[in-house]
Kinemage of the C-alpha trace (Angstrom):
@kinemage 1
@onewidth
@group {chain A} dominant
@subgroup {mainchain}
@vectorlist {calphas} color= white
{ca met a 1} P 0.000 0.000 0.000
{ca val a 2} L 1.050 3.562 -0.649
{ca lys a 3} L 1.008 6.085 2.195
{ca lys a 4} L -1.362 9.014 1.689
{ca ser a 5} L 0.503 12.320 1.430
{ca gln a 6} L -0.189 14.827 4.170
{ca gly a 7} L -0.111 18.261 2.542
{ca phe a 8} L 0.054 21.661 4.229
{ca arg a 9} L -3.703 22.256 3.996
{ca val a 10} L -4.862 18.749 4.956
{ca lys a 11} L -8.001 18.646 7.195
{ca thr a 12} L -8.753 22.355 6.701
{ca arg a 13} L -11.991 22.060 4.718
{ca lys a 14} L -14.060 23.833 7.376
{ca lys a 15} L -11.264 25.839 9.005
{ca leu a 16} L -10.497 27.776 5.818
{ca ala a 17} L -14.057 27.949 4.432
{ca arg a 18} L -15.560 31.304 3.418
{ca glu a 19} L -18.745 32.240 1.586
{ca ala a 20} L -18.694 31.964 -2.209
{ca arg a 21} L -18.142 35.620 -3.177
{ca tyr a 22} L -15.849 36.532 -0.278
{ca arg a 23} L -13.036 38.968 -1.127
{ca pro a 24} L -10.791 40.430 1.570
{ca leu a 25} L -10.156 44.159 1.822
{ca ile a 26} L -6.752 45.383 0.630
{ca thr a 27} L -6.163 47.039 4.024
{ca lys a 28} L -5.873 43.578 5.556
{ca phe a 29} L -2.785 42.914 3.429
{ca ile a 30} L -0.998 46.185 4.240
{ca gln a 31} L -1.769 46.520 7.964
{ca lys a 32} L 1.140 47.282 10.286
{ca phe a 33} L 1.893 45.959 13.756
{ca asn a 34} L 4.273 47.175 16.445
{ca ile a 35} L 6.688 44.961 18.351
{ca gly a 36} L 5.075 43.794 21.595
{ca glu a 37} L 1.536 44.086 20.220
{ca lys a 38} L -0.888 41.200 20.876
{ca val a 39} L -2.450 39.573 17.796
{ca ile a 40} L -4.828 36.729 16.942
{ca ile a 41} L -3.720 34.222 14.299
{ca asp a 42} L -6.518 33.887 11.732
{ca gln a 43} L -5.601 32.428 8.336
{ca glu a 44} L -6.778 34.230 5.216
{ca pro a 45} L -7.666 31.375 2.798
{ca thr a 46} L -7.259 33.492 -0.353
{ca ser a 47} L -3.555 34.093 0.348
{ca phe a 48} L -1.155 31.137 0.428
{ca lys a 49} L 2.048 33.072 1.133
{ca gly a 50} L 3.100 33.363 4.748
{ca met a 51} L 0.176 31.307 6.036
{ca pro a 52} L 0.803 29.799 9.478
{ca phe a 53} L 0.016 26.135 10.066
{ca ser a 54} L -3.664 25.450 10.785
{ca arg a 55} L -2.895 24.222 14.334
{ca phe a 56} L -2.279 27.843 15.371
{ca lys a 57} L -5.687 29.170 14.207
{ca gly a 58} L -7.339 31.330 16.857
{ca met a 59} L -4.299 31.487 19.138
{ca val a 60} L -3.208 34.763 20.707
{ca gly a 61} L 0.440 35.720 20.413
{ca glu a 62} L 2.830 38.629 20.727
{ca ile a 63} L 4.806 40.216 17.873
{ca ile a 64} L 8.521 39.848 18.631
{ca glu a 65} L 10.097 40.966 15.337
{ca lys a 66} L 9.471 41.928 11.725
{ca arg a 67} L 11.104 39.698 9.134
{ca gly a 68} L 10.796 41.066 5.603
{ca arg a 69} L 7.074 41.518 4.965
{ca ala a 70} L 6.179 38.995 7.668
{ca tyr a 71} L 6.076 39.095 11.445
{ca val a 72} L 7.409 36.610 13.990
{ca val a 73} L 4.739 35.863 16.586
{ca lys a 74} L 5.474 34.267 19.967
{ca val a 75} L 2.732 31.765 20.871
{ca lys a 76} L 2.461 29.656 24.010
{ca val a 77} L 1.400 26.055 23.272
{ca gly a 78} L 1.031 24.170 26.528
{ca lys a 79} L 4.247 24.847 28.455
{ca lys a 80} L 6.315 25.567 25.341
{ca ile a 81} L 6.813 28.853 23.535
{ca lys a 82} L 6.715 28.613 19.747
{ca lys a 83} L 7.637 31.153 17.079
{ca val a 84} L 5.214 31.428 14.167
{ca ile a 85} L 6.207 33.354 11.033
{ca ser a 86} L 3.171 34.920 9.399
{ca arg a 87} L 2.295 37.677 6.976
{ca pro a 88} L -0.025 40.479 8.163
{ca glu a 89} L -3.112 39.256 6.264
{ca his a 90} L -3.176 36.206 8.560
{ca leu a 91} L -3.118 38.303 11.755
{ca lys a 92} L -5.728 40.418 13.554
{ca pro a 93} L -5.029 42.896 16.365
{ca leu a 94} L -6.362 41.658 19.701
{ca asn a 95} L -8.408 44.827 20.301
{ca phe a 96} L -10.034 45.117 16.856
């Protein structure tokens, strides 16, 4: 038997679902964040670049640095601290 490949977007049928004619606003792609700001990780399904892994959807993190067009977000998962690299369209400010 051949092992089924596990792609990056496996098991995300409902997580990344949007209504049929959904189009994001351009301001979502050019928003800016400051270092130390709290953000919510929320994947934008229309943009593949810089999308964090689906496990981190809905988690709250803190911006620790800017890397190119993306941001590095510190997220606590259990007792560990993980760094998630994500572009701004996949992030929302905590006090939106």
